[in-house]
C-alpha positions as a Markdown table, in Angstrom:
| # | Residue | x | y | z |
|---|---|---|---|---|
| 1 | Unk | 4.0 | 14.3 | 23.6 |
| 2 | Unk | 3.3 | 10.7 | 22.5 |
| 3 | Unk | 3.3 | 11.8 | 18.8 |
| 4 | Unk | 6.7 | 13.5 | 19.2 |
| 5 | Unk | 8.2 | 10.2 | 20.6 |
| 6 | Unk | 6.8 | 8.2 | 17.7 |
| 7 | Unk | 8.3 | 10.8 | 15.2 |
| 8 | Unk | 11.7 | 10.5 | 16.9 |
| 9 | Unk | 11.5 | 6.7 | 16.9 |
| 10 | Unk | 10.7 | 6.7 | 13.1 |
| 11 | Unk | 13.5 | 9.1 | 12.5 |
| 12 | Unk | 16.0 | 7.0 | 14.5 |
| 13 | Unk | 15.0 | 3.8 | 12.8 |
| 14 | Unk | 15.1 | 5.4 | 9.3 |
| 15 | Unk | 18.6 | 6.7 | 10.1 |
| 16 | Unk | 19.6 | 3.1 | 11.0 |
| 17 | Unk | 18.3 | 2.0 | 7.5 |
| 18 | Unk | 20.2 | 4.8 | 5.8 |
| 19 | Unk | 23.4 | 3.9 | 7.6 |
| 20 | Unk | 23.4 | 0.7 | 5.5 |
| 21 | Unk | 23.7 | 2.7 | 2.3 |
| 22 | Unk | 26.0 | 5.3 | 0.7 |
| 23 | Unk | 24.4 | 8.7 | 0.4 |
| 24 | Unk | 23.8 | 8.3 | -3.4 |
| 25 | Unk | 20.6 | 9.4 | -5.1 |
| 26 | Unk | 20.5 | 6.2 | -7.2 |
| 27 | Unk | 19.7 | 4.3 | -4.0 |
| 28 | Unk | 16.4 | 6.1 | -3.4 |
| 29 | Unk | 14.1 | 3.4 | -4.5 |
| 30 | Unk | 16.0 | 0.7 | -2.6 |
| 31 | Unk | 15.9 | 2.8 | 0.6 |
| 32 | Unk | 12.2 | 3.6 | 0.1 |
| 33 | Unk | 11.6 | -0.1 | -0.3 |
| 34 | Unk | 13.3 | -0.9 | 3.0 |
| 35 | Unk | 11.3 | 1.8 | 4.8 |
| 36 | Unk | 8.1 | 0.5 | 3.2 |
| 37 | Unk | 9.0 | -3.0 | 4.4 |
| 38 | Unk | 9.5 | -1.8 | 7.9 |
| 39 | Unk | 6.4 | 0.3 | 8.4 |
| 40 | Unk | 4.0 | -0.8 | 5.7 |
| 41 | Unk | 4.1 | 2.7 | 4.3 |
| 42 | Unk | 6.5 | 5.6 | 4.2 |
| 43 | Unk | 6.1 | 8.0 | 7.1 |
| 44 | Unk | 6.8 | 11.7 | 6.6 |
| 45 | Unk | 9.6 | 11.7 | 9.2 |
| 46 | Unk | 11.3 | 8.9 | 7.2 |
| 47 | Unk | 10.9 | 11.0 | 4.0 |
| 48 | Unk | 12.5 | 13.9 | 5.7 |
| 49 | Unk | 15.5 | 11.8 | 6.9 |
| 50 | Unk | 15.9 | 10.4 | 3.4 |
| 51 | Unk | 15.7 | 13.9 | 1.9 |
| 52 | Unk | 18.5 | 15.1 | 4.1 |
| 53 | Unk | 20.7 | 12.0 | 3.8 |
| 54 | Unk | 20.5 | 11.9 | 0.0 |
| 55 | Unk | 20.3 | 15.7 | -0.5 |
| 56 | Unk | 17.1 | 15.2 | -2.5 |
| 57 | Unk | 14.2 | 17.6 | -2.2 |
| 58 | Unk | 11.1 | 16.3 | -0.4 |
| 59 | Unk | 9.0 | 17.0 | -3.5 |
| 60 | Unk | 11.2 | 14.6 | -5.6 |
| 61 | Unk | 10.8 | 11.9 | -2.9 |
| 62 | Unk | 7.1 | 12.5 | -2.9 |
| 63 | Unk | 7.0 | 12.2 | -6.6 |
| 64 | Unk | 8.8 | 8.8 | -6.6 |
| 65 | Unk | 6.5 | 7.5 | -3.8 |
| 66 | Unk | 3.3 | 8.5 | -5.6 |
| 67 | Unk | 4.6 | 7.3 | -9.0 |
| 68 | Unk | 5.2 | 3.7 | -7.9 |
| 69 | Unk | 2.1 | 1.8 | -6.8 |
| 70 | Unk | 4.2 | -0.3 | -4.5 |
| 71 | Unk | 4.8 | 2.6 | -2.2 |
| 72 | Unk | 2.2 | 4.3 | 0.0 |
| 73 | Unk | 2.0 | 7.4 | 2.1 |
| 74 | Unk | -0.6 | 6.0 | 4.5 |
| 75 | Unk | -0.8 | 2.9 | 6.7 |
| 76 | Unk | -2.6 | -0.1 | 5.2 |
| 77 | Unk | -4.9 | -2.5 | 7.0 |
| 78 | Unk | -3.6 | -5.9 | 8.1 |
| 79 | Unk | -5.4 | -7.3 | 5.1 |
| 80 | Unk | -5.1 | -5.0 | 2.1 |
| 81 | Unk | -7.6 | -5.7 | -0.6 |
| 82 | Unk | -6.4 | -4.5 | -4.0 |
| 83 | Unk | -9.0 | -4.6 | -6.8 |
| 84 | Unk | -7.8 | -4.3 | -10.3 |
| 85 | Unk | -9.6 | -1.8 | -12.4 |
| 86 | Unk | -7.4 | -2.2 | -15.5 |
| 87 | Unk | -9.1 | -2.6 | -18.8 |
| 88 | Unk | -9.5 | -6.4 | -18.9 |
| 89 | Unk | -10.7 | -6.6 | -15.3 |
| 90 | Unk | -13.0 | -3.6 | -15.6 |
| 91 | Unk | -14.6 | -5.0 | -18.7 |
| 92 | Unk | -15.2 | -8.3 | -16.9 |
| 93 | Unk | -16.9 | -6.6 | -13.9 |
| 94 | Unk | -14.3 | -5.6 | -11.4 |
| 95 | Unk | -16.2 | -2.4 | -10.5 |
| 96 | Unk | -18.8 | -4.7 | -8.9 |
| 97 | Unk | -16.1 | -6.2 | -6.8 |
| 98 | Unk | -14.9 | -2.7 | -5.7 |
| 99 | Unk | -18.5 | -1.6 | -4.9 |
| 100 | Unk | -19.1 | -4.7 | -2.8 |
| 101 | Unk | -15.8 | -4.3 | -0.9 |
| 102 | Unk | -16.7 | -0.7 | -0.1 |
| 103 | Unk | -20.2 | -1.8 | 1.0 |
| 104 | Unk | -19.0 | -4.6 | 3.2 |
| 105 | Unk | -16.1 | -2.8 | 4.8 |
| 106 | Unk | -17.8 | 0.7 | 4.9 |
| 107 | Unk | -14.6 | 2.4 | 3.6 |
| 108 | Unk | -13.4 | 3.9 | 0.4 |
| 109 | Unk | -10.3 | 3.1 | -1.5 |
| 110 | Unk | -7.2 | 4.4 | 0.4 |
| 111 | Unk | -9.0 | 4.1 | 3.7 |
| 112 | Unk | -8.5 | 1.6 | 6.6 |
| 113 | Unk | -11.3 | 0.1 | 8.8 |
| 114 | Unk | -11.5 | 1.5 | 12.3 |
| 115 | Unk | -10.1 | -1.7 | 13.7 |
| 116 | Unk | -7.1 | -1.5 | 11.3 |
| 117 | Unk | -7.9 | -5.0 | 9.9 |
| 118 | Unk | -8.8 | -4.1 | 6.3 |
| 119 | Unk | -7.9 | -1.5 | 3.7 |
| 120 | Unk | -9.0 | -1.2 | 0.1 |
| 121 | Unk | -7.0 | 0.0 | -3.0 |
| 122 | Unk | -8.2 | 0.3 | -6.5 |
| 123 | Unk | -5.2 | -0.5 | -8.8 |
| 124 | Unk | -4.8 | -0.2 | -12.5 |
| 125 | Unk | -3.1 | -3.6 | -13.3 |
| 126 | Unk | -1.7 | -6.5 | -11.4 |
| 127 | Unk | -0.4 | -8.3 | -14.5 |
| 128 | Unk | -3.0 | -11.1 | -14.4 |
| 129 | Unk | -5.2 | -10.0 | -17.3 |
| 130 | Unk | -5.8 | -13.6 | -18.3 |
| 131 | Unk | -7.5 | -14.2 | -15.0 |
| 132 | Unk | -9.7 | -11.1 | -15.1 |
| 133 | Unk | -11.4 | -9.9 | -13.0 |
| 134 | Unk | -8.8 | -10.0 | -10.3 |
| 135 | Unk | -8.4 | -8.9 | -6.7 |
| 136 | Unk | -5.6 | -9.5 | -4.2 |
| 137 | Unk | -5.5 | -9.7 | -0.4 |
| 138 | Unk | -1.9 | -8.7 | 0.5 |
| 139 | Unk | 0.1 | -10.9 | -2.0 |
| 140 | Unk | -2.5 | -13.6 | -2.7 |
| 141 | Unk | -4.2 | -13.3 | -6.1 |
| 142 | Unk | -7.8 | -14.3 | -6.7 |
| 143 | Unk | -8.6 | -14.7 | -10.4 |
| 144 | Unk | -11.9 | -15.0 | -12.3 |
| 145 | Unk | -13.3 | -13.3 | -9.2 |
| 146 | Unk | -17.0 | -13.0 | -8.4 |
| 147 | Unk | -18.8 | -10.9 | -5.8 |
| 148 | Unk | -19.6 | -14.2 | -4.0 |
| 149 | Unk | -15.9 | -15.2 | -3.9 |
| 150 | Unk | -15.0 | -11.7 | -2.6 |
| 151 | Unk | -17.6 | -12.1 | 0.2 |
| 152 | Unk | -16.2 | -15.5 | 1.1 |
| 153 | Unk | -12.6 | -14.2 | 1.3 |
| 154 | Unk | -13.6 | -11.2 | 3.4 |
| 155 | Unk | -15.5 | -13.5 | 5.7 |
| 156 | Unk | -12.4 | -15.8 | 6.0 |
| 157 | Unk | -10.2 | -12.8 | 7.0 |
| 158 | Unk | -12.7 | -11.4 | 9.4 |
| 159 | Unk | -12.5 | -14.6 | 11.4 |
| 160 | Unk | -8.7 | -14.4 | 11.7 |
């Protein structure tokens, strides 16, 4: 019963977002961005509402969501740790950062800690190759990163 209420709430709120836009396919990314901003991810109910409103198949919406790294299909933790595994970062040791984050938080990339506080993503490039290796917590970039620095940052966020 509770899940049904949540689904209806998401549907209603998504329809409120959609009401701000003309039903034109060209607005899909803008609409997805608004939904992502509201929920921190793009719930299935929101995708269904967008599909109906813009007359776009669900598969196409899914394709756009999964193509752009900004969008996600699952909720993130309050503190999302993104570790760059692009070439420059990888060569400079970013895999060690990812391994340490997984060890510390006891989750894999794409997962969220049980308390909802942390999630981990492995990303291909954050555009800061000159600072490699790089990790981010939400929108804050940490360059020339070390495992020690990652531990310190995780400790800081655990206290918040």
